[in-house]
C-alpha positions as CSV (number, residue, x, y, z in Angstrom):
1,M,-71.0,60.7,10.0
2,S,-68.0,62.9,9.5
3,S,-64.5,62.0,8.4
4,A,-61.6,61.9,10.8
5,G,-60.9,65.6,10.0
6,G,-64.4,66.8,10.7
7,S,-65.6,68.7,13.8
8,P,-67.5,67.0,16.7
9,S,-71.2,66.9,16.2
10,P,-73.2,69.3,18.3
11,R,-74.6,66.7,20.8
12,S,-75.8,68.0,24.1
13,H,-74.8,66.4,27.4
14,D,-78.3,66.7,28.5
15,I,-81.6,65.3,27.2
16,Q,-83.9,68.1,26.0
17,S,-87.3,66.5,26.6
18,Q,-86.8,63.3,28.6
19,L,-89.3,60.5,28.2
20,P,-89.0,57.7,30.8
21,E,-90.4,55.1,28.5
22,D,-87.6,55.9,25.9
23,T,-84.8,56.5,28.3
24,I,-82.2,53.8,29.1
25,K,-80.6,54.2,32.5
26,I,-77.2,52.6,33.0
27,L,-74.9,52.6,36.0
28,L,-71.3,52.8,34.9
29,A,-68.3,51.5,36.9
30,T,-64.9,50.0,36.3
31,D,-61.9,48.6,38.0
32,N,-63.6,47.3,41.1
33,H,-60.6,45.1,42.0
34,I,-62.5,42.9,44.3
35,G,-60.1,41.0,46.5
36,Y,-57.4,43.7,46.7
37,L,-55.5,43.3,50.0
38,E,-58.2,40.9,51.2
39,R,-55.9,39.6,54.0
40,D,-55.2,43.1,55.4
41,P,-57.0,43.4,58.7
42,I,-57.9,47.1,58.1
43,R,-58.3,47.4,54.3
44,G,-59.3,43.8,53.4
45,Q,-63.0,44.5,53.0
46,D,-62.8,47.9,51.2
47,S,-63.2,46.6,47.6
48,I,-66.1,44.3,48.4
49,N,-67.9,46.9,50.5
50,T,-67.6,49.5,47.6
51,F,-68.9,46.9,45.1
52,Q,-71.9,46.4,47.4
53,E,-72.5,50.2,47.4
54,I,-72.4,50.2,43.6
55,L,-75.1,47.6,43.4
56,Q,-77.1,49.4,46.0
57,L,-76.8,52.6,43.9
58,G,-78.1,50.7,40.9
59,K,-81.1,49.5,42.8
60,K,-81.7,52.9,44.3
61,H,-81.7,54.7,40.9
62,D,-83.8,52.0,39.3
63,V,-81.3,51.5,36.5
64,D,-82.0,49.2,33.5
65,F,-78.6,47.5,33.9
66,V,-75.1,47.9,35.3
67,L,-72.2,48.2,32.9
68,L,-68.6,47.3,34.1
69,A,-65.5,48.0,32.0
70,G,-63.0,45.4,33.3
71,D,-61.0,44.3,36.3
72,L,-63.9,43.2,38.4
73,F,-61.4,41.0,40.3
74,H,-57.9,42.0,41.4
75,E,-56.5,38.5,41.1
76,N,-56.6,36.3,38.0
77,K,-57.5,33.5,40.3
78,P,-59.8,35.0,43.0
79,S,-59.9,33.3,46.3
80,R,-63.0,31.2,47.4
81,D,-63.9,33.9,49.9
82,C,-63.7,36.5,47.2
83,L,-65.9,34.6,44.8
84,Y,-68.3,33.6,47.6
85,K,-69.0,37.3,48.5
86,T,-69.2,38.5,44.9
87,I,-71.7,35.8,44.0
88,A,-73.7,36.5,47.1
89,L,-73.9,40.2,46.3
90,L,-74.9,39.7,42.7
91,R,-77.6,37.3,43.7
92,E,-78.8,39.7,46.4
93,Y,-79.1,42.8,44.4
94,T,-79.6,41.7,40.7
95,F,-82.3,39.0,41.1
96,G,-85.9,39.9,41.7
97,D,-89.4,40.4,40.3
98,K,-88.7,43.7,38.7
99,P,-89.5,43.4,34.9
100,I,-86.7,44.1,32.5
101,Q,-87.5,47.2,30.4
102,V,-84.8,46.7,27.7
103,E,-85.5,44.3,24.9
104,L,-82.6,42.2,23.5
105,L,-82.5,42.5,19.7
106,S,-79.2,40.7,19.0
107,D,-78.7,36.9,19.1
108,P,-79.1,35.7,22.8
109,D,-76.9,32.7,22.0
110,E,-74.0,34.9,20.8
111,G,-71.1,34.0,23.2
112,K,-73.0,31.3,25.1
113,A,-71.2,28.3,26.6
114,D,-70.6,25.6,24.0
115,G,-72.5,22.4,24.4
116,F,-75.2,24.0,26.7
117,S,-78.7,25.2,25.9
118,F,-79.0,28.3,28.2
119,P,-78.5,31.7,26.5
120,A,-75.5,34.0,27.0
121,V,-77.7,36.9,28.3
122,N,-79.1,35.8,31.7
123,Y,-82.5,37.6,31.6
124,E,-83.4,35.7,28.5
125,D,-83.2,32.5,30.4
126,P,-86.7,31.5,31.6
127,N,-85.3,29.7,34.6
128,L,-83.8,32.9,36.0
129,N,-85.6,35.8,37.6
130,V,-83.2,38.7,36.9
131,A,-84.2,42.3,37.9
132,I,-81.0,44.2,37.1
133,P,-78.7,42.7,34.5
134,V,-74.9,43.2,34.8
135,F,-72.8,43.4,31.7
136,S,-69.0,43.3,31.9
137,I,-65.8,42.9,29.9
138,H,-62.6,41.5,31.3
139,G,-59.5,43.5,32.2
140,N,-55.8,42.8,32.5
141,H,-56.2,41.5,36.0
142,D,-59.0,39.0,35.4
143,D,-58.3,38.0,31.7
144,P,-58.8,34.5,30.4
145,Q,-56.0,32.0,31.1
146,G,-55.3,28.4,30.3
147,A,-55.8,26.0,27.4
148,G,-58.3,23.4,28.5
149,A,-61.0,21.7,26.6
150,E,-63.2,24.8,26.8
151,G,-60.3,27.2,25.8
152,A,-59.0,30.1,27.9
153,L,-61.3,30.8,30.9
154,C,-61.5,33.5,33.5
155,A,-63.5,34.3,36.6
156,L,-66.2,36.1,34.6
157,D,-66.9,32.9,32.7
158,V,-67.8,31.3,36.0
159,L,-70.2,34.1,36.9
160,S,-71.6,34.0,33.3
161,V,-72.5,30.3,33.3
162,S,-73.9,30.8,36.8
163,G,-76.4,33.3,35.4
164,L,-75.2,36.2,37.6
165,L,-73.4,38.3,35.0
166,N,-73.3,38.7,31.2
167,Y,-69.7,38.4,30.0
168,M,-69.1,40.3,26.7
169,G,-66.0,41.4,24.8
170,K,-64.2,38.0,24.8
171,I,-62.3,37.8,21.5
172,D,-61.4,34.4,20.1
173,L,-58.0,33.9,18.6
174,P,-57.8,32.9,14.9
175,V,-57.3,29.1,14.4
176,S,-54.3,29.5,12.1
177,D,-51.6,32.1,11.5
178,A,-52.9,32.8,8.0
179,D,-56.3,33.8,9.5
180,A,-54.6,35.9,12.1
181,R,-53.1,38.2,9.4
182,T,-56.4,38.9,7.8
183,T,-59.0,38.5,10.5
184,G,-58.0,41.2,13.0
185,I,-60.4,41.8,15.9
186,A,-64.1,41.3,15.2
187,V,-66.4,43.0,17.7
188,R,-70.0,41.9,17.8
189,P,-72.5,44.1,19.7
190,V,-75.2,43.5,22.3
191,L,-78.2,45.3,20.7
192,L,-80.9,46.6,23.1
193,R,-84.0,48.7,22.6
194,K,-86.3,50.5,25.0
195,G,-89.2,52.4,23.4
196,K,-87.8,54.4,20.6
197,T,-84.2,54.3,21.8
198,H,-81.8,51.8,20.2
199,L,-78.5,51.0,22.0
200,G,-75.5,49.1,20.7
201,M,-72.8,48.0,23.2
202,Y,-69.4,47.0,21.7
203,G,-67.1,45.4,24.2
204,I,-63.4,44.7,23.7
205,G,-61.7,42.9,26.6
206,N,-58.1,43.7,27.5
207,V,-55.6,42.7,24.9
208,K,-51.9,43.6,24.6
209,D,-51.5,47.3,24.0
210,Q,-49.1,46.7,21.1
211,R,-51.6,44.5,19.4
212,M,-54.5,46.8,19.9
213,H,-52.4,49.7,18.6
214,F,-51.5,47.8,15.5
215,E,-55.0,46.5,14.8
216,L,-56.4,50.1,15.1
217,R,-53.6,51.5,13.0
218,S,-54.1,48.8,10.3
219,N,-57.9,49.4,10.4
220,R,-58.5,45.8,11.3
221,V,-60.9,46.3,14.2
222,R,-64.2,45.4,12.6
223,M,-67.4,46.4,14.4
224,Y,-70.5,44.6,13.2
225,M,-73.2,47.2,13.1
226,P,-76.9,47.2,12.1
227,K,-77.8,48.5,8.6
228,D,-79.6,51.5,10.1
229,K,-76.7,52.3,12.4
230,D,-77.3,56.1,12.3
231,K,-80.3,55.8,14.6
232,W,-78.4,53.7,17.1
233,F,-76.5,55.1,20.1
234,N,-73.3,53.1,20.1
235,I,-71.1,52.6,23.2
236,L,-67.6,51.2,23.1
237,L,-66.1,49.6,26.2
238,L,-62.4,48.9,26.4
239,H,-59.7,48.3,29.0
240,Q,-56.4,49.6,27.8
241,N,-53.6,52.1,28.6
242,R,-54.8,55.6,27.8
243,V,-51.6,57.3,29.1
244,K,-48.6,56.8,26.8
245,H,-46.1,54.4,28.3
246,G,-44.1,53.8,25.2
247,P,-44.2,54.0,21.4
248,Q,-47.1,51.5,21.2
249,E,-47.9,50.8,24.8
250,F,-51.1,52.8,24.7
251,V,-54.2,53.2,22.6
252,P,-54.6,56.6,20.9
253,E,-57.9,58.3,21.7
254,G,-58.8,59.3,18.1
255,M,-58.5,55.9,16.4
256,F,-62.0,54.5,16.9
257,D,-64.8,54.2,14.5
258,D,-66.7,57.3,13.6
259,S,-70.0,55.5,14.3
260,V,-69.2,55.3,18.1
261,D,-71.0,57.9,20.2
262,L,-69.4,57.2,23.7
263,V,-66.3,55.4,24.7
264,I,-66.1,54.0,28.3
265,W,-62.5,53.7,29.2
266,G,-61.3,51.2,31.8
267,H,-57.9,50.4,33.3
268,E,-56.9,54.0,34.2
269,H,-57.6,54.6,37.9
270,D,-57.9,58.4,38.0
271,C,-61.5,59.5,37.8
272,R,-62.2,61.6,34.7
273,I,-65.9,60.7,34.6
274,V,-67.1,63.9,32.9
275,P,-67.3,63.1,29.1
276,E,-64.4,64.6,27.2
277,P,-64.6,65.4,23.5
278,V,-61.9,64.1,21.1
279,A,-60.5,66.4,18.5
280,G,-61.7,65.6,15.0
281,K,-64.2,62.9,16.2
282,K,-67.8,62.8,17.0
283,Y,-67.6,60.6,20.1
284,Y,-66.8,61.5,23.7
285,I,-64.7,59.6,26.3
286,T,-65.6,58.9,29.9
287,Q,-63.2,57.4,32.3
288,P,-64.9,56.4,35.6
289,G,-61.7,55.3,37.3
290,S,-61.3,52.7,40.0
291,S,-63.6,52.2,42.9
292,V,-60.7,51.4,45.3
293,A,-57.2,52.8,45.6
294,T,-54.8,50.0,44.6
295,S,-51.7,52.2,44.8
296,L,-50.7,55.3,46.8
297,A,-50.2,57.5,43.7
298,D,-51.5,61.0,42.9
299,G,-54.2,59.7,40.5
300,E,-55.8,57.6,43.2
301,A,-56.2,60.7,45.5
302,I,-59.0,62.0,43.2
303,E,-62.4,61.4,44.7
304,K,-63.9,58.2,43.4
305,H,-67.2,58.2,41.5
306,V,-69.5,56.0,39.4
307,A,-71.9,57.5,36.9
308,L,-75.5,57.3,36.0
309,L,-75.8,57.4,32.2
310,E,-79.1,58.1,30.6
311,V,-79.6,57.6,26.9
312,Q,-82.6,58.7,24.8
313,G,-82.3,58.5,21.0
314,K,-78.9,60.0,20.1
315,E,-78.7,62.2,23.3
316,F,-77.2,61.3,26.6
317,K,-76.8,62.6,30.1
318,M,-74.0,61.7,32.5
319,T,-74.5,62.2,36.3
320,P,-71.4,61.5,38.5
321,I,-72.3,59.8,41.8
322,P,-69.6,60.0,44.6
323,L,-68.8,56.7,46.4
324,R,-69.1,57.1,50.2
325,T,-67.4,53.8,51.2
326,V,-64.0,54.7,49.8
327,R,-61.4,55.7,52.2
328,P,-60.2,59.3,52.0
329,F,-56.7,59.5,50.6
330,V,-54.3,62.4,50.9
331,I,-50.8,62.6,49.4
332,E,-48.1,65.2,49.6
333,E,-44.4,65.6,48.9
334,V,-41.8,67.6,50.8
335,V,-38.3,68.5,49.9
336,L,-36.2,68.8,53.0
337,N,-33.6,71.1,51.3
338,E,-36.3,73.6,50.5
339,V,-37.8,73.3,54.0
340,A,-34.3,74.0,55.5
341,E,-34.0,77.2,53.4
342,E,-37.5,78.4,54.1
343,E,-38.0,77.4,57.8
344,G,-34.4,76.9,59.0
345,L,-34.7,73.1,59.4
346,N,-31.4,71.5,60.6
347,L,-30.7,68.7,58.1
348,N,-28.0,67.2,60.4
349,D,-30.4,66.8,63.3
350,Q,-32.5,63.6,62.9
351,M,-34.7,64.3,65.8
352,E,-35.7,67.7,64.4
353,I,-36.4,66.2,61.0
354,T,-38.6,63.5,62.6
355,K,-40.5,66.1,64.6
356,Y,-41.2,68.1,61.4
357,L,-42.4,65.0,59.5
358,K,-44.7,64.0,62.4
359,A,-46.3,67.5,62.3
360,K,-46.7,67.2,58.6
361,V,-48.4,63.8,58.9
362,N,-50.8,65.1,61.6
363,A,-51.8,67.9,59.3
364,L,-52.5,65.4,56.5
365,I,-54.6,63.3,58.8
366,D,-56.7,66.3,59.8
367,E,-57.1,67.1,56.1
368,A,-58.3,63.6,55.4
369,N,-60.8,63.7,58.3
370,E,-62.2,67.0,57.0
371,Q,-62.8,65.4,53.6
372,W,-64.7,62.7,55.3
373,D,-66.8,65.2,57.2
374,E,-67.6,67.2,54.1
375,R,-68.6,64.0,52.3
376,N,-71.0,63.0,55.1
377,A,-72.4,66.5,55.3
378,R,-73.3,66.4,51.6
379,A,-74.9,63.0,52.1
380,A,-76.9,64.2,55.1
381,E,-78.3,67.1,53.0
382,A,-79.5,64.6,50.4
383,G,-81.2,62.6,53.1
384,E,-78.8,59.7,53.1
385,P,-77.7,57.9,56.3
386,E,-74.3,58.7,57.8
387,V,-71.5,56.2,57.1
388,P,-69.1,55.3,60.1
389,R,-65.8,57.1,59.9
390,M,-63.0,55.1,58.1
391,L,-59.3,55.4,58.8
392,P,-57.7,57.5,56.0
393,L,-54.9,56.6,53.6
394,V,-51.9,59.0,54.0
395,R,-48.7,59.1,51.9
396,L,-45.9,61.5,52.6
397,K,-43.0,61.5,50.0
398,V,-39.8,63.0,51.4
399,D,-36.9,64.1,49.3
400,T,-33.8,63.5,51.5
401,T,-31.2,64.9,49.2
402,G,-28.3,66.2,51.3
403,V,-29.6,64.5,54.5
404,T,-27.0,62.3,56.1
405,E,-29.3,60.2,58.4
406,T,-33.0,59.4,58.3
407,S,-35.4,57.6,60.6
408,N,-36.8,54.1,59.9
409,P,-40.0,54.6,57.9
410,I,-41.7,51.5,59.3
411,R,-41.0,52.5,62.9
412,F,-42.1,56.0,62.1
413,G,-45.4,54.8,60.8
414,Q,-46.1,52.6,63.8
415,E,-46.6,55.8,65.9
416,F,-49.7,56.5,63.8
417,Q,-51.2,53.0,64.3
418,G,-55.0,53.3,64.8
419,R,-55.1,56.7,63.1
420,I,-54.4,55.8,59.5
421,A,-55.0,52.7,57.5
422,N,-51.5,52.3,56.1
423,P,-48.9,52.8,58.8
424,R,-46.3,50.6,57.2
425,D,-46.1,52.6,53.9
426,L,-46.9,56.0,55.2
427,L,-43.4,57.5,54.6
428,V,-41.4,57.1,51.4
429,F,-37.8,58.5,51.3
430,H,-36.1,59.2,48.0
431,R,-33.1,61.2,46.7
432,S,-32.6,63.4,43.7
433,K,-29.8,61.8,41.7
434,K,-27.1,63.9,40.2
435,S,-26.5,63.4,36.5
436,A,-23.2,61.6,36.2
437,S,-21.5,59.1,33.9
438,R,-22.5,55.5,34.7
439,T,-19.8,53.2,36.0
440,T,-18.9,50.0,34.1
441,K,-20.4,47.8,36.7
442,V,-23.6,48.3,38.7
443,A,-23.5,47.9,42.5
444,I,-25.4,44.8,43.6
445,D,-27.1,46.6,46.5
446,Q,-28.1,49.6,44.4
447,P,-28.7,48.7,40.8
448,E,-29.5,51.6,38.5
449,L,-32.9,51.1,37.0
450,S,-34.6,52.9,34.1
451,I,-36.9,54.8,36.5
452,D,-33.9,56.3,38.4
453,D,-33.4,58.9,35.6
454,P,-33.0,62.2,37.5
455,E,-34.5,64.0,34.5
456,L,-37.9,62.2,35.1
457,S,-40.6,63.7,37.3
458,V,-42.3,61.6,39.9
459,T,-45.4,61.2,37.7
460,E,-43.3,60.1,34.8
461,K,-41.5,57.6,37.0
462,L,-44.7,56.1,38.2
463,A,-46.0,55.9,34.6
464,K,-42.8,54.2,33.5
465,V,-42.9,51.4,36.1
466,R,-43.1,48.0,34.5
467,V,-42.6,44.8,36.6
468,A,-40.9,42.9,33.8
469,T,-38.5,45.8,33.0
470,L,-37.5,46.4,36.6
471,V,-37.0,42.7,37.3
472,K,-34.9,42.2,34.2
473,E,-32.7,45.3,34.9
474,Y,-32.2,44.2,38.5
475,L,-31.3,40.7,37.6
476,T,-28.9,41.9,34.9
477,A,-27.2,44.1,37.6
478,Q,-26.7,41.1,39.8
479,E,-24.5,39.3,37.2
480,L,-26.1,35.9,37.8
481,Q,-23.7,33.0,37.3
482,L,-26.2,30.1,36.9
483,L,-29.6,31.4,36.0
484,G,-30.5,33.3,32.9
485,E,-32.0,36.8,33.3
486,N,-34.8,36.3,30.7
487,G,-36.1,33.1,32.3
488,M,-35.9,34.4,35.8
489,S,-37.6,37.7,34.7
490,D,-40.5,35.8,33.1
491,A,-40.9,33.5,36.1
492,I,-41.0,36.4,38.6
493,Q,-43.5,38.3,36.4
494,M,-45.8,35.2,36.4
495,F,-45.4,35.0,40.1
496,V,-46.3,38.6,40.7
497,E,-48.9,39.3,38.0
498,K,-50.7,35.9,37.7
499,D,-50.2,34.6,41.2
500,D,-48.4,31.4,39.9
501,I,-46.8,30.4,43.2
502,H,-44.8,27.6,41.5
503,A,-43.4,29.7,38.6
504,I,-40.0,30.6,40.3
505,H,-39.4,27.2,41.8
506,T,-40.2,25.4,38.6
507,H,-37.9,27.6,36.5
508,V,-35.0,27.3,39.0
509,T,-35.4,23.5,39.3
510,K,-35.5,23.1,35.5
511,A,-32.5,25.4,34.9
512,L,-30.3,23.8,37.5
513,K,-31.1,20.3,36.2
514,S,-30.1,21.4,32.7
515,L,-26.9,22.9,34.0
516,M,-26.0,19.8,35.9
517,K,-26.5,17.6,32.9
518,S,-24.3,19.9,30.9
519,V,-21.3,19.4,33.2
520,E,-21.9,15.8,34.3
521,A,-20.1,14.4,31.2
522,D,-16.9,16.2,32.1
523,E,-15.8,14.3,35.2
524,G,-12.2,15.2,34.7
525,V,-12.7,19.0,34.4
526,D,-10.4,21.2,36.6
527,E,-11.8,23.7,39.1
528,D,-10.3,26.5,37.1
529,E,-12.2,25.4,34.0
530,L,-15.5,24.8,35.8
531,E,-16.4,28.5,35.9
532,D,-15.9,28.9,32.2
533,L,-17.9,25.8,31.6
534,L,-20.8,27.1,33.7
535,V,-20.7,30.4,31.8
536,K,-20.9,28.7,28.5
537,A,-23.7,26.4,29.7
538,K,-25.6,29.4,31.0
539,E,-25.3,31.3,27.7
540,Q,-26.4,28.2,25.8
541,H,-29.5,27.7,28.0
542,E,-30.4,31.4,27.8
543,Q,-30.3,31.3,24.0
544,E,-32.4,28.2,23.9
545,Y,-34.9,29.9,26.3
546,I,-35.1,33.0,24.0
547,E,-35.6,30.8,20.9
548,K,-38.4,28.8,22.6
549,A,-40.1,32.0,23.7
550,K,-40.0,33.4,20.2
551,E,-41.3,30.2,18.7
552,S,-44.2,30.1,21.2
553,K,-45.1,33.7,20.3
554,A,-44.8,33.0,16.6
555,K,-47.4,30.3,16.9
556,G,-49.9,32.6,18.6
557,K,-50.3,30.4,21.6
558,G,-49.7,33.1,24.2
559,K,-52.0,31.6,26.8
560,A,-51.3,27.9,26.2
561,K,-48.5,27.7,28.8
562,A,-48.5,30.7,31.1
563,V,-45.2,29.7,32.8
564,D,-43.3,29.4,29.6
565,S,-44.7,32.4,27.8
566,G,-44.3,34.9,30.6
567,S,-47.1,37.0,29.1
568,D,-50.0,38.6,30.9
569,D,-52.0,38.9,27.6
570,S,-54.9,36.6,26.9
571,M,-54.9,37.5,23.2
572,L,-51.3,37.2,22.1
573,M,-51.0,36.3,18.5
574,D,-48.6,36.3,15.6
575,V,-49.0,40.0,14.8
576,D,-47.5,40.8,18.2
577,T,-44.1,39.9,16.8
578,G,-44.6,42.0,13.7
579,A,-44.5,39.1,11.3
580,N,-45.1,40.1,7.7
581,S,-46.0,43.7,8.7
582,N,-44.4,47.0,9.4
583,F,-45.4,46.5,13.1
584,D,-42.4,47.1,15.4
585,D,-41.0,43.9,16.9
586,I,-42.2,43.6,20.5
587,D,-39.2,41.6,21.4
588,S,-36.7,44.0,19.8
589,D,-35.1,44.6,23.2
590,E,-34.0,40.9,23.4
591,P,-30.6,40.2,21.7
592,E,-30.6,37.8,18.8
593,P,-28.6,34.6,19.5
594,P,-25.2,34.8,18.0
595,K,-25.0,32.7,14.8
596,K,-21.2,32.3,14.5
597,K,-20.6,31.0,18.1
598,A,-21.1,27.3,17.1
599,A,-18.5,27.6,14.4
600,A,-16.0,29.2,16.8
601,A,-16.7,26.4,19.3
602,R,-16.1,23.7,16.7
603,A,-12.8,25.3,15.7
604,T,-11.6,25.2,19.3
605,K,-12.8,21.7,19.9
606,A,-11.2,20.4,16.7
607,K,-7.8,21.5,18.0
608,K,-8.2,19.7,21.3
609,A,-9.9,16.5,20.1
610,P,-8.1,13.4,18.6
611,A,-8.0,13.5,14.8
612,K,-10.3,10.6,14.0
613,A,-12.1,10.0,17.2
614,P,-15.4,11.7,16.2
615,A,-16.0,9.5,13.2
616,K,-17.3,6.5,15.2
617,K,-19.9,8.5,17.1
618,A,-21.5,10.2,14.2
619,P,-23.9,7.4,13.2
620,A,-25.5,7.4,16.7
621,K,-26.1,11.1,16.5
622,G,-27.3,10.8,12.9
623,R,-30.1,8.5,14.0
624,G,-31.2,10.9,16.6
625,K,-31.3,13.8,14.1
626,K,-33.3,11.7,11.7
627,A,-35.9,11.1,14.4
628,V,-36.3,14.8,15.1
629,V,-36.6,15.7,11.4
630,S,-39.1,13.0,10.7
631,D,-41.3,14.0,13.5
632,S,-41.3,17.7,12.6
633,D,-44.2,17.4,10.2
634,E,-46.5,16.0,13.0
635,V,-45.7,18.6,15.6
636,I,-48.4,21.1,14.2
637,D,-51.2,18.8,15.4
638,L,-52.1,19.6,19.0
639,G,-53.7,16.2,19.3
640,D,-50.4,14.3,19.1
641,S,-49.9,11.4,21.4
642,D,-47.6,11.5,24.4
643,D,-45.0,9.4,22.6
644,E,-44.8,11.9,19.8
645,E,-44.4,14.8,22.3
646,E,-41.6,12.9,24.0
647,E,-39.8,12.3,20.6
648,E,-40.2,16.0,19.9
649,E,-38.7,17.0,23.2
650,E,-35.7,14.6,22.7
651,A,-34.0,17.1,20.4
652,P,-32.5,19.5,23.0
653,K,-30.8,16.7,24.9
654,P,-27.6,16.3,22.8
655,A,-27.4,20.1,22.6
656,T,-26.8,20.4,26.3
657,K,-23.5,18.4,25.9
658,K,-22.0,20.3,23.0
659,T,-19.8,22.5,25.2
660,N,-18.2,19.3,26.6
661,R,-17.7,17.4,23.3
662,A,-13.9,17.6,23.4
663,A,-13.8,16.0,26.9
664,V,-16.2,13.3,26.0
665,L,-14.3,12.4,22.8
666,S,-11.1,12.1,24.7
667,Q,-12.7,9.4,26.9
668,P,-13.8,6.7,24.4
669,A,-14.6,4.2,27.1
670,K,-17.5,6.3,28.3
671,K,-19.4,6.6,25.0
672,A,-21.8,3.8,25.7
673,P,-23.1,5.3,29.0
674,A,-23.6,8.6,27.1
675,R,-25.9,6.9,24.6
676,K,-27.9,5.3,27.4
677,K,-28.4,8.7,29.0
678,A,-29.6,10.1,25.7
679,A,-32.0,7.1,25.2
680,A,-33.4,7.5,28.7
681,A,-33.9,11.2,28.4
682,P,-37.4,11.2,26.9
683,A,-38.8,9.3,29.9
684,K,-37.8,12.3,32.1
685,Q,-39.3,15.0,29.9
686,N,-42.7,14.9,31.5
687,Q,-41.6,16.8,34.5
688,L,-39.3,19.2,32.6
689,T,-41.6,20.2,29.7
690,F,-42.8,23.8,29.8
691,A,-43.0,24.8,26.1
692,P,-46.4,24.8,24.3
693,A,-47.4,21.5,22.8
694,G,-47.9,22.9,19.3
695,R,-44.7,24.0,17.4
696,S,-44.3,24.8,13.8
697,S,-42.5,22.4,11.4
698,R,-40.3,25.3,10.3
699,A,-39.1,25.9,13.9
700,A,-38.5,22.2,14.5
701,A,-36.6,21.9,11.3
702,T,-34.5,25.0,12.1
703,K,-33.6,23.5,15.5
704,A,-32.7,20.2,13.9
705,R,-30.4,21.9,11.4
706,G,-28.8,23.8,14.2
707,K,-28.1,20.5,16.0
708,M,-26.6,19.0,12.9
709,V,-24.2,21.9,12.6
710,V,-23.2,21.8,16.2
711,D,-22.8,18.0,16.6
712,D,-21.2,17.0,13.3
713,D,-18.4,18.9,11.6
714,D,-18.7,16.9,8.4
715,D,-22.4,17.6,8.1
716,D,-21.8,21.3,8.6
717,E,-19.3,21.4,5.8
718,S,-21.7,19.6,3.5
719,D,-24.4,22.2,4.4
């Protein structure tokens, strides 16, 4: 092995003298996205049909096994119809009497289901008759979720215990934060042998890009290799961003172990299946790309392929195989200003513009049909049967800068109904923005987003798109009066990315109830003061939400409560926040809660409140604070009883009334009902609790101290 600064080894992409008994044949595919647009009457069956073609190719080429690099399913919770068809196809094409030629040398129980006797690798189970094993890692769409008795689970776990698929690359989180800082990511291989060829497969399922970048940079990705690793051909499977989307929102190509021979890269959809060398490294990278177009972007227009990988000794051969059941996709962009200069198009005549665009679309449809005919012609020469023609995907991007009036893109697309598969999103209008100073306020109808930068190209804009960022920027532009931007952003992200249909409703209900409780105590408040009161209550709840989110991340329970964490990462841990390391803080964009605000609020309240009125209520609050502090040592245990959890959640209740303390103190007759409300509060927490059950004692103590400072002026002075 050479060092990082050495030159790539002279390894051929062909096998000099191929011996069938020593050659391992593998079918490579990734990003199948089964279930994408499954309710679409035209495109609904595209993903499952292409997955069937992939399994048929594996059977046709008599491969030893199929290797998938993540995102088998498009949804984190696949529908029953989707699971039914996938299971049926795997049973149809991977079970049979064909003998398995590859011998498993690693532990067959590595990664098996706890409490059960069957092995993790299905063809080692004597009760199953497997002909073509399928190995797969998870991606960012089908990553493990939940915190049940069996831990985080995903759809691949269901297929694995069913004996239809071998799930690899699932990384367990460290039990404690102390272990997290030293353990890193441990990758255990699946070791196979056929004749004289030894193959090691190292799978790393999708993790947060920031964490993977940090682990690689810190040299904490530990790959367990055999002692005689030089004679093994080592394959690394991962599912991460390859294109740089931010300082640490990608994985550099040259940061993998020198013992790796080939990296199979999932997640990126553009097909770059021919192995590419990496400067200063021995290994090569192949990127099969997706088997179905999930976005109408330029990268998806490249012809889709899978690959037949043949390995003998330390040599390998890669043969791309085009997929025939993928719809042809053509995309083009026109700038109407340039067309007007070159062809004399009248930009003030909407009918003339529409006529030009229709002619352009017709030309793109003809181009797509020609691609289909060429594909069928190549297949006919190879003796394969003809595939029925499929409606093409067409996207026309139109720059309408300087155009005063444009046609309705949906109505425009309906004229091509029956000729293309995507008439509703055929046409996309956009304008080139002039560089100008931003106004102090953003218009509600047209908020300025980070991707609207006129200096960015279309490709850069597409690469910069982030659901969480766009939602947060849009919500900030709306100047919400009741709901906090961070909470709504997280709830919308969970709704979009994790298909949690209750996320938005749950968050809005919880936020409104909290706001109502904050203002209920002030019955005599004027309408003029109500708006200021709501603003203060909103800011308070937003700060509490940010603090809870940071506490949940600091505990490394990223998947314990998906609604509260707002994270799509199954492997979130303490290092994500940069604790005790030089790793950049992921949440650096979120503002820190102001620390001097409580003192300022106390000073204002002290002027309005009676001189000695607060002294009588201090003992009642003191008892509440003692209960919180005494329970803080027990919060670490995830097995606490329900009563202890209710006592722990009692702490935020008095804090919701701190903005109204002056009004409450001015009405001494209403103190007793206030205590009753506080006492009854824990009984209602079961329907309002969204934070992870486990919380560190330091975080609980910090919150308790904060409450002591806010609720009791005398205690604050003593502190």
